N, C-alpha and C positions, 0 to 999 in steps of 0.2 A: 196127485197125493189124493188118497180118500181117507176121509175122516168120519168116524161114527159118533153120533151125539145121542144122549138119552133126550127123550122129549115128553113133556107132561102137559095134559089138559085136551088130549085126543079123546073125544067122545064117541065118535063114529068114523067109518071109512071114509064118508064125504069130508069131514074136518081134516083128516090126514092128506087126501088128495088136493084139497084147497091149499093147505100150507106147502105141500110138495111143488105145487105150481108156482108158489109164491117165491120159494126158495131157488127153483130152477131158473127163474128169470133174473136172478141177481147177477150183477157184473162180475165176472171171473168164475163163476160156476158152470162146469161142463155137464155136471148132472146132480140131481137130488132125488134121492128115493126113501120114502117113509115105510117101514114095516108096522102097520098099525097095531098087530097083535103083541109085538115086542116092545112097541113105543120106542123105536130107534130111527134116526134119520142119518142116512149114509150119504155123504156129499163128496163129490170129486171136483177138485179146483186146482188151479195154478198158483192161487194166492198162498201166501205164508199163513200159518195156522193161526196166528194172532189176528191178522186182517179178517180171514175167513170166519172165525169165532165172532169177532166184532160185528160184522155184516149180518151174521145169522141172529145174533142176540138183538140187534136193532130192529131187524124184521119182525122176530117174535114179539119184542116189546109193544108193536103197534097191533097185536092180536091178544087173544087170551091164552096163547100157548106159551109153554116155558121151556127154555132150553138152558142147562146148566153151562155155565162159563168155561168148565173143563171138559173136554170131549172124552168119550169113553175109550177110545183107541184111535191111533192114526196107522195108515198103511201107505207105504212107498213101494209102488211097483207090484203090489199084491192085491188080491181081492178079499175083502173081509167076508167073514162066515155070516 
């Protein structure tokens, strides 16, 4: 499943790359991509949406980045735009 989240607090592309790396290392996440310009995080994972969101929120909480608790959208067997 791919889920897209809004993300706040990205000041530069390096910040986005750092957070992307942190998210990609989380257990159960197969990929994490951040689009700096649109401030969107797209995550691919086998975790249930609620567990994935909790893991992302916990990671973001340890940084200055903010991720809303509700995803923008979720895709099953599709690629988000």
